[in-house]
OpenMM code with the backbone's topology and positions (N, CA, C; nanometers):
from openmm import Vec3, app, unit

residues = "MET ASP VAL SER VAL ARG ARG ASP HIS ARG PRO ARG ALA VAL LEU PHE LEU ALA VAL LEU LEU GLY ALA GLY CYS GLY GLY GLU SER MET ALA VAL ASP PRO PRO GLY PRO LEU VAL SER VAL ASP GLU TRP ALA LEU VAL PRO SER SER GLU ASP PRO PHE TRP THR SER THR SER SER ASP THR VAL ILE CYS GLY PRO GLU HIS TRP ARG SER GLU VAL ASN GLY VAL GLU VAL THR THR LEU GLU CYS ASP TYR ILE THR LEU ARG GLN LEU THR GLN ARG SER THR THR ASP GLY GLN PRO LEU GLU LEU GLU VAL TRP TRP GLN SER LEU THR GLY ALA GLU VAL VAL ILE GLY ARG PHE ALA VAL TRP VAL GLY ASP TRP PRO LEU TYR ASP VAL ASN VAL VAL VAL PRO GLY PRO GLY ALA ALA ARG LEU ILE GLN ALA THR SER ARG GLY ARG ILE PRO SER GLY THR PRO VAL TYR PHE HIS VAL LYS ASN HIS GLY VAL ASN THR TRP THR LEU SER SER LEU ILE SER GLU".split()
positions = [
    Vec3(12.4113, 24.3857, 1.3006),
    Vec3(12.4593, 24.2504, 1.2945),
    Vec3(12.4691, 24.2070, 1.1546),
    Vec3(12.5664, 24.1807, 1.0896),
    Vec3(12.5828, 24.1237, 0.9652),
    Vec3(12.5990, 23.9773, 0.9835),
    Vec3(12.4896, 23.9065, 0.9504),
    Vec3(12.5157, 23.7511, 0.9317),
    Vec3(12.5345, 23.7150, 0.7730),
    Vec3(12.5778, 23.7933, 0.6691),
    Vec3(12.6107, 23.7453, 0.5650),
    Vec3(12.6846, 23.6280, 0.5742),
    Vec3(12.6598, 23.4872, 0.4900),
    Vec3(12.7885, 23.4109, 0.4763),
    Vec3(12.8813, 23.4360, 0.3680),
    Vec3(13.0099, 23.3926, 0.4026),
    Vec3(13.0857, 23.4232, 0.3072),
    Vec3(13.1336, 23.3047, 0.2902),
    Vec3(13.1359, 23.2553, 0.1142),
    Vec3(13.1820, 23.1082, 0.0653),
    Vec3(13.2978, 23.1211, 0.0194),
    Vec3(13.3977, 23.0297, 0.0441),
    Vec3(13.5143, 23.0109, 0.0093),
    Vec3(13.5267, 22.9010, -0.1625),
    Vec3(13.4989, 22.9472, -0.2680),
    Vec3(13.5020, 22.9049, -0.3905),
    Vec3(13.6043, 22.8591, -0.4398),
    Vec3(13.7380, 22.8233, -0.3575),
    Vec3(13.8330, 22.7988, -0.4356),
    Vec3(13.8491, 22.6129, -0.4339),
    Vec3(13.7780, 22.5638, -0.3340),
    Vec3(13.7864, 22.4466, -0.3888),
    Vec3(13.7349, 22.3793, -0.4716),
    Vec3(13.6374, 22.4270, -0.5109),
    Vec3(13.5438, 22.4142, -0.6704),
    Vec3(13.6332, 22.4355, -0.7646),
    Vec3(13.6688, 22.5624, -0.7601),
    Vec3(13.7749, 22.5798, -0.8986),
    Vec3(13.8794, 22.5235, -0.8898),
    Vec3(13.9278, 22.4414, -0.7809),
    Vec3(14.0488, 22.3188, -0.7792),
    Vec3(14.0047, 22.2277, -0.8686),
    Vec3(13.8918, 22.1637, -0.8087),
    Vec3(13.8320, 22.0306, -0.8283),
    Vec3(13.7758, 22.0653, -1.0140),
    Vec3(13.7555, 22.1854, -1.0533),
    Vec3(13.7038, 22.1758, -1.1687),
    Vec3(13.8507, 22.1959, -1.2675),
    Vec3(13.9463, 22.2516, -1.2579),
    Vec3(14.0738, 22.2494, -1.3266),
    Vec3(14.1426, 22.1177, -1.3021),
    Vec3(14.1100, 22.0590, -1.2168),
    Vec3(14.1621, 21.8882, -1.2098),
    Vec3(14.0825, 21.8077, -1.3037),
    Vec3(13.9921, 21.8329, -1.3045),
    Vec3(13.8821, 21.7737, -1.3853),
    Vec3(13.9046, 21.7905, -1.5611),
    Vec3(13.9308, 21.9509, -1.5649),
    Vec3(13.9969, 21.9881, -1.6914),
    Vec3(14.0997, 21.9431, -1.7769),
    Vec3(14.1985, 21.9277, -1.6841),
    Vec3(14.3115, 21.8875, -1.7082),
    Vec3(14.3531, 21.7716, -1.7007),
    Vec3(14.2399, 21.6437, -1.7080),
    Vec3(14.2721, 21.4933, -1.6459),
    Vec3(14.3125, 21.4633, -1.5606),
    Vec3(14.3083, 21.5071, -1.4734),
    Vec3(14.3638, 21.4293, -1.3377),
    Vec3(14.3196, 21.3051, -1.3004),
    Vec3(14.3457, 21.2263, -1.2710),
    Vec3(14.2728, 21.1063, -1.2144),
    Vec3(14.2307, 20.9844, -1.3584),
    Vec3(14.3562, 20.9829, -1.4143),
    Vec3(14.3184, 20.9381, -1.5383),
    Vec3(14.4244, 20.7740, -1.5344),
    Vec3(14.4334, 20.7621, -1.4293),
    Vec3(14.4722, 20.6511, -1.4029),
    Vec3(14.6547, 20.6343, -1.4140),
    Vec3(14.6935, 20.7513, -1.4394),
    Vec3(14.8155, 20.7415, -1.4954),
    Vec3(14.8906, 20.7164, -1.6239),
    Vec3(14.8287, 20.6882, -1.7054),
    Vec3(14.8356, 20.6512, -1.8279),
    Vec3(14.8065, 20.7357, -1.8955),
    Vec3(14.9506, 20.8381, -1.9661),
    Vec3(14.9255, 20.9344, -2.1028),
    Vec3(14.8230, 20.9412, -2.1904),
    Vec3(14.7232, 21.0125, -2.1969),
    Vec3(14.6303, 21.0434, -2.3080),
    Vec3(14.6738, 21.0818, -2.4117),
    Vec3(14.7963, 21.1689, -2.4070),
    Vec3(14.8716, 21.1895, -2.5188),
    Vec3(14.8606, 21.1408, -2.6165),
    Vec3(14.7951, 21.1986, -2.7310),
    Vec3(14.8048, 21.1338, -2.9305),
    Vec3(14.8962, 21.1994, -3.0217),
    Vec3(14.9797, 21.1467, -3.0238),
    Vec3(15.0658, 21.2047, -3.1354),
    Vec3(15.0248, 21.2195, -3.2631),
    Vec3(15.0951, 21.3427, -3.3048),
    Vec3(15.0316, 21.3978, -3.4474),
    Vec3(15.0150, 21.3056, -3.5697),
    Vec3(14.9519, 21.2906, -3.6518),
    Vec3(14.9171, 21.2255, -3.7602),
    Vec3(15.0588, 21.2066, -3.8581),
    Vec3(15.0635, 21.1041, -3.9079),
    Vec3(15.1475, 21.0517, -3.9476),
    Vec3(15.1570, 20.9030, -3.9632),
    Vec3(15.3175, 20.8394, -3.9921),
    Vec3(15.2971, 20.7155, -4.0352),
    Vec3(15.2911, 20.6381, -3.9056),
    Vec3(15.2524, 20.5115, -3.9442),
    Vec3(15.2555, 20.4110, -3.8076),
    Vec3(15.3741, 20.3226, -3.8194),
    Vec3(15.4241, 20.3126, -3.9233),
    Vec3(15.5258, 20.2363, -3.9137),
    Vec3(15.6423, 20.2667, -4.0003),
    Vec3(15.7568, 20.2034, -3.9857),
    Vec3(15.8876, 20.2561, -4.0710),
    Vec3(15.8908, 20.1516, -4.1869),
    Vec3(15.9627, 20.1936, -4.2647),
    Vec3(15.9651, 20.1126, -4.4184),
    Vec3(16.0922, 20.0332, -4.3790),
    Vec3(16.1870, 20.0476, -4.2557),
    Vec3(16.2955, 19.9718, -4.2075),
    Vec3(16.3073, 19.9206, -4.1325),
    Vec3(16.1824, 19.8575, -4.0817),
    Vec3(16.1930, 19.8140, -3.9107),
    Vec3(16.1162, 19.7252, -3.9047),
    Vec3(16.1174, 19.6223, -4.0087),
    Vec3(16.0204, 19.5080, -4.0379),
    Vec3(16.0935, 19.3823, -3.9940),
    Vec3(16.0720, 19.2936, -3.9055),
    Vec3(16.1479, 19.1856, -3.8675),
    Vec3(16.0555, 19.0425, -3.8810),
    Vec3(16.1464, 18.9451, -3.9253),
    Vec3(16.0573, 18.8396, -3.9432),
    Vec3(15.9809, 18.8149, -3.8064),
    Vec3(15.8539, 18.7232, -3.7974),
    Vec3(15.7990, 18.6681, -3.6977),
    Vec3(15.8273, 18.4833, -3.6613),
    Vec3(15.8894, 18.4566, -3.5166),
    Vec3(15.9059, 18.3116, -3.5413),
    Vec3(15.7841, 18.2265, -3.5476),
    Vec3(15.7832, 18.1375, -3.5720),
    Vec3(15.6386, 18.0781, -3.5773),
    Vec3(15.5617, 18.0832, -3.3941),
    Vec3(15.6402, 18.0524, -3.3399),
    Vec3(15.5602, 18.0485, -3.1992),
    Vec3(15.5249, 18.1973, -3.1605),
    Vec3(15.5484, 18.2873, -3.1883),
    Vec3(15.4796, 18.4150, -3.1818),
    Vec3(15.3810, 18.4625, -3.3189),
    Vec3(15.3759, 18.3807, -3.3938),
    Vec3(15.3068, 18.4272, -3.5261),
    Vec3(15.1425, 18.4021, -3.4873),
    Vec3(15.0831, 18.5195, -3.4959),
    Vec3(14.9316, 18.4546, -3.5019),
    Vec3(14.8584, 18.3882, -3.5952),
    Vec3(14.9375, 18.4064, -3.6996),
    Vec3(14.8816, 18.3508, -3.8211),
    Vec3(14.9083, 18.1680, -3.8255),
    Vec3(15.0316, 18.1419, -3.7576),
    Vec3(15.0338, 18.0293, -3.7795),
    Vec3(14.9811, 17.9001, -3.7300),
    Vec3(14.8975, 17.8367, -3.8153),
    Vec3(14.8551, 17.6945, -3.7816),
    Vec3(14.8789, 17.5843, -3.8445),
    Vec3(14.9840, 17.6324, -3.9255),
    Vec3(14.9948, 17.4834, -4.0343),
    Vec3(15.0832, 17.4221, -3.9584),
    Vec3(15.0536, 17.2647, -3.9654),
    Vec3(15.1644, 17.1401, -3.9395),
    Vec3(15.2077, 17.0832, -4.0562),
    Vec3(15.1719, 17.1275, -4.1844),
    Vec3(15.1996, 17.0469, -4.2894),
    Vec3(15.3380, 17.0673, -4.3305),
    Vec3(15.4038, 16.9643, -4.3606),
    Vec3(15.5532, 16.9748, -4.4048),
    Vec3(15.5776, 17.0503, -4.5312),
    Vec3(15.4848, 17.0818, -4.6117),
    Vec3(15.5099, 17.1298, -4.7200),
    Vec3(15.4728, 17.2778, -4.7424),
    Vec3(15.5042, 17.3405, -4.6049),
    Vec3(15.4478, 17.4498, -4.5937),
    Vec3(15.6453, 17.5324, -4.5654),
    Vec3(15.6649, 17.6081, -4.6562),
    Vec3(15.8081, 17.6738, -4.7103),
    Vec3(15.7963, 17.8305, -4.6428),
    Vec3(15.8653, 17.8137, -4.4897),
    Vec3(15.8775, 17.9919, -4.4674),
    Vec3(15.9649, 18.0592, -4.5287),
    Vec3(15.9436, 18.1830, -4.5458),
    Vec3(16.0147, 18.2556, -4.6128),
    Vec3(16.1404, 18.3134, -4.5222),
    Vec3(16.2333, 18.3219, -4.5636),
    Vec3(16.3564, 18.3928, -4.4993),
    Vec3(16.3729, 18.5206, -4.5057),
    Vec3(16.4730, 18.5804, -4.4671),
    Vec3(16.5350, 18.7415, -4.4377),
    Vec3(16.5298, 18.7522, -4.6150),
    Vec3(16.5822, 18.6685, -4.7165),
    Vec3(16.6252, 18.6857, -4.8554),
    Vec3(16.4881, 18.7172, -4.9241),
    Vec3(16.3870, 18.6913, -4.8575),
    Vec3(16.2476, 18.7009, -4.9405),
    Vec3(16.1611, 18.8113, -4.9466),
    Vec3(16.2484, 18.9217, -4.8402),
    Vec3(16.1712, 19.0272, -4.8128),
    Vec3(16.2446, 19.1510, -4.8419),
    Vec3(16.2454, 19.2586, -4.8273),
    Vec3(16.3156, 19.3553, -4.8342),
    Vec3(16.2222, 19.5052, -4.7915),
    Vec3(16.3136, 19.6110, -4.7454),
    Vec3(16.2643, 19.7698, -4.7577),
    Vec3(16.2633, 19.8016, -4.8939),
    Vec3(16.1733, 19.9071, -4.9357),
    Vec3(16.1794, 19.9672, -5.0161),
    Vec3(16.1305, 20.1284, -4.9989),
    Vec3(16.2075, 20.2102, -5.0829),
    Vec3(16.1551, 20.3225, -5.0523),
    Vec3(15.9922, 20.3681, -5.0445),
    Vec3(15.9323, 20.2802, -5.1036),
    Vec3(15.7417, 20.2750, -5.0644),
    Vec3(15.7106, 20.1951, -4.9625),
    Vec3(15.7928, 20.1254, -4.8989),
    Vec3(15.7038, 20.0247, -4.8448),
    Vec3(15.8265, 19.8573, -4.7971),
    Vec3(15.7415, 19.8364, -4.7660),
    Vec3(15.8183, 19.6540, -4.7391),
    Vec3(15.7478, 19.5576, -4.8430),
    Vec3(15.8371, 19.4861, -4.9503),
    Vec3(15.7773, 19.3778, -5.0275),
    Vec3(15.8641, 19.2412, -5.0242),
    Vec3(15.7263, 19.1513, -5.0125),
    Vec3(15.7946, 19.0241, -4.9987),
    Vec3(15.7574, 18.9654, -5.1505),
    Vec3(15.8458, 18.8569, -5.1901),
    Vec3(15.8595, 18.7631, -5.3165),
    Vec3(15.8386, 18.6687, -5.2650),
    Vec3(15.7463, 18.5737, -5.3184),
    Vec3(15.7215, 18.4136, -5.2602),
    Vec3(15.7940, 18.3531, -5.4111),
    Vec3(15.9560, 18.3583, -5.3947),
    Vec3(16.0225, 18.2993, -5.5151),
    Vec3(16.0317, 18.1458, -5.4384),
    Vec3(16.1000, 18.1074, -5.3452),
    Vec3(16.1146, 18.0087, -5.2997),
    Vec3(16.0482, 17.9440, -5.1553),
    Vec3(15.9293, 18.0301, -5.1489),
    Vec3(15.8610, 17.9878, -5.0258),
    Vec3(15.7196, 18.0712, -5.0270),
    Vec3(15.6796, 18.0062, -4.9180),
    Vec3(15.5092, 18.0108, -4.9485),
    Vec3(15.4178, 18.0892, -4.8152),
    Vec3(15.5077, 18.1055, -4.7081),
    Vec3(15.4520, 18.1616, -4.6149),
    Vec3(15.5376, 18.2598, -4.5358),
    Vec3(15.5025, 18.3999, -4.4907),
    Vec3(15.5715, 18.5124, -4.4232),
    Vec3(15.4865, 18.5607, -4.3241),
    Vec3(15.5311, 18.6059, -4.2132),
    Vec3(15.4835, 18.7271, -4.1356),
    Vec3(15.5889, 18.8006, -4.0806),
    Vec3(15.5855, 18.9235, -4.1029),
    Vec3(15.6537, 19.0624, -4.0468),
    Vec3(15.5758, 19.1179, -3.9340),
    Vec3(15.6630, 19.1891, -3.8913),
    Vec3(15.6136, 19.2411, -3.7523),
    Vec3(15.7153, 19.3968, -3.7104),
    Vec3(15.6131, 19.4918, -3.6492),
    Vec3(15.6853, 19.5921, -3.6075),
    Vec3(15.6148, 19.6667, -3.5229),
    Vec3(15.6752, 19.7571, -3.4299),
    Vec3(15.5804, 19.7968, -3.3044),
    Vec3(15.5250, 19.9982, -3.3622),
    Vec3(15.4146, 19.9931, -3.3495),
    Vec3(15.3835, 20.1215, -3.4192),
    Vec3(15.4720, 20.2379, -3.3519),
    Vec3(15.4627, 20.3359, -3.3945),
    Vec3(15.5790, 20.4496, -3.3632),
    Vec3(15.5087, 20.5663, -3.3340),
    Vec3(15.3913, 20.5820, -3.3367),
    Vec3(15.3063, 20.6460, -3.2435),
    Vec3(15.1638, 20.5834, -3.2150),
    Vec3(15.0726, 20.6518, -3.1339),
    Vec3(14.9734, 20.6449, -3.1095),
    Vec3(14.8620, 20.6927, -3.1504),
    Vec3(14.7601, 20.6565, -3.1382),
    Vec3(14.6036, 20.6787, -3.2255),
    Vec3(14.4900, 20.6827, -3.1180),
    Vec3(14.3785, 20.7651, -3.1275),
    Vec3(14.2612, 20.7672, -3.0616),
    Vec3(14.1957, 20.6989, -3.1413),
    Vec3(14.0656, 20.6906, -3.0528),
    Vec3(13.9294, 20.5739, -3.0861),
    Vec3(13.9076, 20.6480, -3.1765),
    Vec3(13.8457, 20.5597, -3.2819),
    Vec3(13.8087, 20.6357, -3.4308),
    Vec3(13.8656, 20.7241, -3.4828),
    Vec3(13.9775, 20.7328, -3.4795),
    Vec3(14.0996, 20.8146, -3.5723),
    Vec3(14.1170, 20.7716, -3.6934),
    Vec3(14.1230, 20.8233, -3.7984),
    Vec3(14.1125, 20.7795, -3.9612),
    Vec3(14.2568, 20.7164, -3.9545),
    Vec3(14.2764, 20.5615, -4.0709),
    Vec3(14.3777, 20.5320, -4.0885),
    Vec3(14.3709, 20.5211, -4.2161),
    Vec3(14.4633, 20.5064, -4.2923),
    Vec3(14.4994, 20.4664, -4.4488),
    Vec3(14.6264, 20.3712, -4.4439),
    Vec3(14.5568, 20.2820, -4.4880),
    Vec3(14.6708, 20.1782, -4.5445),
    Vec3(14.6519, 20.1320, -4.6900),
    Vec3(14.8006, 20.1511, -4.7689),
    Vec3(14.8162, 20.1263, -4.8946),
    Vec3(14.8663, 19.9730, -4.9371),
    Vec3(14.8448, 19.8994, -5.0096),
    Vec3(14.8917, 19.7497, -5.0464),
    Vec3(14.8829, 19.7443, -5.1625),
    Vec3(14.9765, 19.6656, -5.2295),
    Vec3(14.9413, 19.5808, -5.3861),
    Vec3(15.0333, 19.4837, -5.3906),
    Vec3(14.9831, 19.3841, -5.5463),
    Vec3(15.0164, 19.2899, -5.5691),
    Vec3(15.0395, 19.2944, -5.7148),
    Vec3(15.1562, 19.2041, -5.7552),
    Vec3(15.1659, 19.2418, -5.8983),
    Vec3(15.0926, 19.1046, -5.9528),
    Vec3(15.1138, 19.0754, -6.0965),
    Vec3(15.0303, 18.9799, -6.1391),
    Vec3(15.0609, 18.8588, -6.0644),
    Vec3(14.9451, 18.7740, -6.0180),
    Vec3(14.9532, 18.6553, -5.9546),
    Vec3(14.9882, 18.5322, -6.0331),
    Vec3(15.1076, 18.4741, -6.0011),
    Vec3(15.1190, 18.3298, -6.1263),
    Vec3(15.1320, 18.2133, -6.0180),
    Vec3(15.1055, 18.0913, -6.0352),
    Vec3(15.0892, 17.9579, -5.9711),
    Vec3(15.0949, 17.8605, -6.0555),
    Vec3(15.1001, 17.7370, -6.0457),
    Vec3(15.1059, 17.6328, -6.1579),
    Vec3(14.9565, 17.5852, -6.1189),
    Vec3(14.8808, 17.5732, -6.0118),
    Vec3(14.7541, 17.5634, -5.9817),
    Vec3(14.6401, 17.6777, -5.9458),
    Vec3(14.5173, 17.6551, -5.9253),
    Vec3(14.4231, 17.7718, -5.8473),
    Vec3(14.4380, 17.7443, -5.7302),
    Vec3(14.4707, 17.8429, -5.6388),
    Vec3(14.5006, 17.8268, -5.4690),
    Vec3(14.4082, 17.9422, -5.4643),
    Vec3(14.3857, 17.9396, -5.3190),
    Vec3(14.3490, 18.0661, -5.2267),
    Vec3(14.5026, 18.1093, -5.1471),
    Vec3(14.5213, 18.2307, -5.1762),
    Vec3(14.6267, 18.2949, -5.0941),
    Vec3(14.5695, 18.3907, -5.0041),
    Vec3(14.6722, 18.4352, -4.9194),
    Vec3(14.6345, 18.5330, -4.8278),
    Vec3(14.6997, 18.6465, -4.7635),
    Vec3(14.6298, 18.7453, -4.7899),
    Vec3(14.7224, 18.8921, -4.7593),
    Vec3(14.6665, 18.9772, -4.6359),
    Vec3(14.7178, 18.9754, -4.5383),
    Vec3(14.6633, 19.0494, -4.4246),
    Vec3(14.7535, 19.1363, -4.3516),
    Vec3(14.6937, 19.2281, -4.3039),
    Vec3(14.7943, 19.3367, -4.2076),
    Vec3(14.6937, 19.4197, -4.0595),
    Vec3(14.7512, 19.3111, -3.9681),
    Vec3(14.6945, 19.3382, -3.8449),
    Vec3(14.7385, 19.4474, -3.7413),
    Vec3(14.6752, 19.5078, -3.7005),
    Vec3(14.7227, 19.5918, -3.5917),
    Vec3(14.7072, 19.5560, -3.4374),
    Vec3(14.8012, 19.4482, -3.3914),
    Vec3(14.7413, 19.4089, -3.2627),
    Vec3(14.6653, 19.2892, -3.2970),
    Vec3(14.5307, 19.2661, -3.2561),
    Vec3(14.4696, 19.1667, -3.2802),
    Vec3(14.3372, 19.2005, -3.3301),
    Vec3(14.3650, 19.3386, -3.4148),
    Vec3(14.2970, 19.3674, -3.4795),
    Vec3(14.2906, 19.3480, -3.6561),
    Vec3(14.2255, 19.3035, -3.7400),
    Vec3(14.2527, 19.2722, -3.8783),
    Vec3(14.2123, 19.3867, -3.9703),
    Vec3(14.2827, 19.4767, -3.9741),
    Vec3(14.2892, 19.6229, -4.0638),
    Vec3(14.2361, 19.5591, -4.2303),
    Vec3(14.3163, 19.4628, -4.2553),
    Vec3(14.2960, 19.4078, -4.3537),
    Vec3(14.3129, 19.2695, -4.3997),
    Vec3(14.2591, 19.2028, -4.4208),
    Vec3(14.2722, 19.0413, -4.4387),
    Vec3(14.1749, 19.0018, -4.5347),
    Vec3(14.2402, 18.9522, -4.6368),
    Vec3(14.1827, 18.8906, -4.7688),
    Vec3(14.2325, 18.7568, -4.8101),
    Vec3(14.1259, 18.6906, -4.8541),
    Vec3(14.1793, 18.5643, -4.9595),
    Vec3(14.1765, 18.6236, -5.0996),
    Vec3(14.2964, 18.6032, -5.1788),
    Vec3(14.3355, 18.6129, -5.3263),
    Vec3(14.3208, 18.5433, -5.3893),
    Vec3(14.2664, 18.5131, -5.5228),
    Vec3(14.2692, 18.3955, -5.6072),
    Vec3(14.4114, 18.3671, -5.6923),
    Vec3(14.5061, 18.3000, -5.6631),
    Vec3(14.6059, 18.2601, -5.7320),
    Vec3(14.5938, 18.1681, -5.8269),
    Vec3(14.6307, 18.1667, -5.9556),
    Vec3(14.6601, 18.2781, -6.0492),
    Vec3(14.5854, 18.3971, -6.0446),
    Vec3(14.5959, 18.5047, -6.0670),
    Vec3(14.4837, 18.5770, -6.0747),
    Vec3(14.5661, 18.7530, -6.1377),
    Vec3(14.4852, 18.8779, -6.1553),
    Vec3(14.5556, 18.9943, -6.2015),
    Vec3(14.6352, 19.0772, -6.0592),
    Vec3(14.6983, 19.1334, -6.0936),
    Vec3(14.7495, 19.2480, -6.0218),
    Vec3(14.6299, 19.3572, -5.9434),
    Vec3(14.6835, 19.4184, -5.8291),
    Vec3(14.5589, 19.4928, -5.7548),
    Vec3(14.6504, 19.5929, -5.6914),
    Vec3(14.6015, 19.6861, -5.6312),
    Vec3(14.6223, 19.8038, -5.5882),
    Vec3(14.5086, 19.8288, -5.4613),
    Vec3(14.5270, 19.8556, -5.3248),
    Vec3(14.4348, 19.8572, -5.2530),
    Vec3(14.4380, 19.9814, -5.1624),
    Vec3(14.3430, 20.1101, -5.1588),
    Vec3(14.3783, 20.1951, -5.0341),
    Vec3(14.2674, 20.1782, -4.9637),
    Vec3(14.2838, 20.1496, -4.8262),
    Vec3(14.1972, 20.1378, -4.7511),
    Vec3(14.2026, 20.2366, -4.6235),
    Vec3(14.0608, 20.2847, -4.6109),
    Vec3(14.0311, 20.3945, -4.5426),
    Vec3(13.9421, 20.3356, -4.3891),
    Vec3(13.9990, 20.3267, -4.2943),
    Vec3(13.9343, 20.2804, -4.1664),
    Vec3(13.9504, 20.3618, -4.0611),
    Vec3(13.8705, 20.3468, -3.9313),
    Vec3(13.8726, 20.4082, -3.8480),
    Vec3(13.9443, 20.3284, -3.7421),
    Vec3(14.0163, 20.3402, -3.6298),
    Vec3(14.0810, 20.2308, -3.5547),
    Vec3(13.9771, 20.2363, -3.4507),
    Vec3(13.9812, 20.1333, -3.3896),
    Vec3(13.8807, 20.0639, -3.3061),
    Vec3(13.9589, 20.0433, -3.1780),
    Vec3(13.9371, 20.1663, -3.1345),
    Vec3(14.0002, 20.1632, -2.9529),
    Vec3(14.1316, 20.2700, -3.0131),
    Vec3(14.1915, 20.2793, -2.8504),
    Vec3(14.3108, 20.3550, -2.8773),
    Vec3(14.4369, 20.2694, -2.8956),
    Vec3(14.5287, 20.2953, -3.0313),
    Vec3(14.6265, 20.1902, -3.0367),
    Vec3(14.7212, 20.3090, -2.9766),
    Vec3(14.7979, 20.2186, -2.8862),
    Vec3(14.9128, 20.3295, -2.8268),
    Vec3(15.0211, 20.2783, -2.8767),
    Vec3(15.1347, 20.3503, -2.8574),
    Vec3(15.2603, 20.3626, -2.9668),
    Vec3(15.3352, 20.2251, -2.8697),
    Vec3(15.3881, 20.1682, -2.9717),
    Vec3(15.4334, 20.0259, -2.9167),
    Vec3(15.3335, 19.9043, -2.9951),
    Vec3(15.2466, 19.9070, -3.0177),
    Vec3(15.1146, 19.7843, -3.0386),
    Vec3(15.2490, 19.7239, -3.1728),
    Vec3(15.2151, 19.5778, -3.1875),
    Vec3(15.2619, 19.5180, -3.2781),
    Vec3(15.1821, 19.5524, -3.4274),
    Vec3(15.2591, 19.5728, -3.5625),
    Vec3(15.1680, 19.5454, -3.6516),
    Vec3(15.2108, 19.4255, -3.7166),
    Vec3(15.1319, 19.3434, -3.7517),
    Vec3(15.1459, 19.2154, -3.8804),
    Vec3(15.1606, 19.2474, -4.0110),
    Vec3(15.2542, 19.1994, -4.0854),
    Vec3(15.2211, 19.2002, -4.2517),
    Vec3(15.2489, 19.0054, -4.2433),
    Vec3(15.1172, 18.9999, -4.2982),
    Vec3(15.1068, 18.8157, -4.3670),
    Vec3(15.0859, 18.7976, -4.5137),
    Vec3(15.1615, 18.7001, -4.5415),
    Vec3(15.1365, 18.6323, -4.6854),
    Vec3(15.1470, 18.4897, -4.6707),
    Vec3(15.0549, 18.4541, -4.7141),
    Vec3(15.0285, 18.2834, -4.7798),
    Vec3(15.0092, 18.2614, -4.8923),
    Vec3(15.0865, 18.2045, -5.0100),
    Vec3(15.0514, 18.2112, -5.1235),
    Vec3(15.1849, 18.0727, -5.1849),
    Vec3(15.1060, 18.0567, -5.3007),
    Vec3(15.1633, 17.9392, -5.4138),
    Vec3(15.2133, 18.0037, -5.4851),
    Vec3(15.3287, 18.0413, -5.5956),
    Vec3(15.3219, 18.0511, -5.6687),
    Vec3(15.4629, 18.1822, -5.6696),
    Vec3(15.5529, 18.2387, -5.7788),
    Vec3(15.6507, 18.3679, -5.7565),
    Vec3(15.5814, 18.4564, -5.7894),
    Vec3(15.5409, 18.5309, -5.6647),
    Vec3(15.4646, 18.6376, -5.6586),
    Vec3(15.5169, 18.7730, -5.5953),
    Vec3(15.4659, 18.8721, -5.5796),
    Vec3(15.5053, 19.0159, -5.4945),
    Vec3(15.4145, 19.0981, -5.4355),
    Vec3(15.4080, 19.0859, -5.3420),
    Vec3(15.3376, 19.1709, -5.2470),
    Vec3(15.3968, 19.2636, -5.1571),
    Vec3(15.3441, 19.3645, -5.1744),
    Vec3(15.3663, 19.4930, -5.0950),
    Vec3(15.2391, 19.5678, -5.0086),
    Vec3(15.3539, 19.6176, -4.8693),
    Vec3(15.2472, 19.6988, -4.7951),
    Vec3(15.3672, 19.8521, -4.8308),
    Vec3(15.2859, 19.9334, -4.9005),
    Vec3(15.3365, 20.0860, -4.8996),
    Vec3(15.3362, 20.1470, -4.7839),
    Vec3(15.2108, 20.1567, -4.7159),
    Vec3(15.2179, 20.2364, -4.6069),
    Vec3(15.1159, 20.2311, -4.4935),
    Vec3(15.1214, 20.2828, -4.3932),
    Vec3(15.0230, 20.2830, -4.2797),
    Vec3(15.0254, 20.3832, -4.1999),
    Vec3(14.9159, 20.4798, -4.2132),
    Vec3(14.8963, 20.6698, -4.1852),
    Vec3(14.8415, 20.6504, -4.1200),
    Vec3(14.8263, 20.7355, -3.9705),
    Vec3(14.7206, 20.7998, -3.8946),
    Vec3(14.6776, 20.9348, -3.9690),
    Vec3(14.5918, 20.9785, -3.9405),
    Vec3(14.5035, 21.1223, -4.0372),
    Vec3(14.5096, 21.2500, -3.9487),
] * unit.nanometer
topology = app.Topology()
chain = topology.addChain("A")
for resn in residues:
    res = topology.addResidue(resn, chain)
    for name in ("N", "CA", "C"):
        topology.addAtom(name, app.Element.getBySymbol(name[0]), res)
């Protein structure tokens, strides 16, 4: 009499493959785009004050920059505060990143002029994360910054990126690139 028990291992194999392939991830695609630019030089748009995460001013002397005060360049987007002192631009990320993925941001400004000493602000936020947010003394020297960071959490494609400048004087501020590595 043969009393051997034969086990069917197919259910375990199916479960193993389902876990391996990522089944049960809540329906959200966890695919990550290849490294490259998160933003495009020509997709920026002015943010209305009602949607601007930086807008806190009720001062009547704040002059909001219009479309004539910024432009796309071959190497990024440039803001010139010739007749204004406040601007926030926005666009949506064109690719996704993983938690901890290296990012590189390149920004610069020319020599800063102003009639009196004031503190300006230059910020680049990804969603509600301040990737780069500094106070800059105006007047002051020009500077270039290459910021290397790692993403704080997954950044899905379509996340808003904000480029913000608040300053007094005739100055030029540039966001040259934001890329995932």
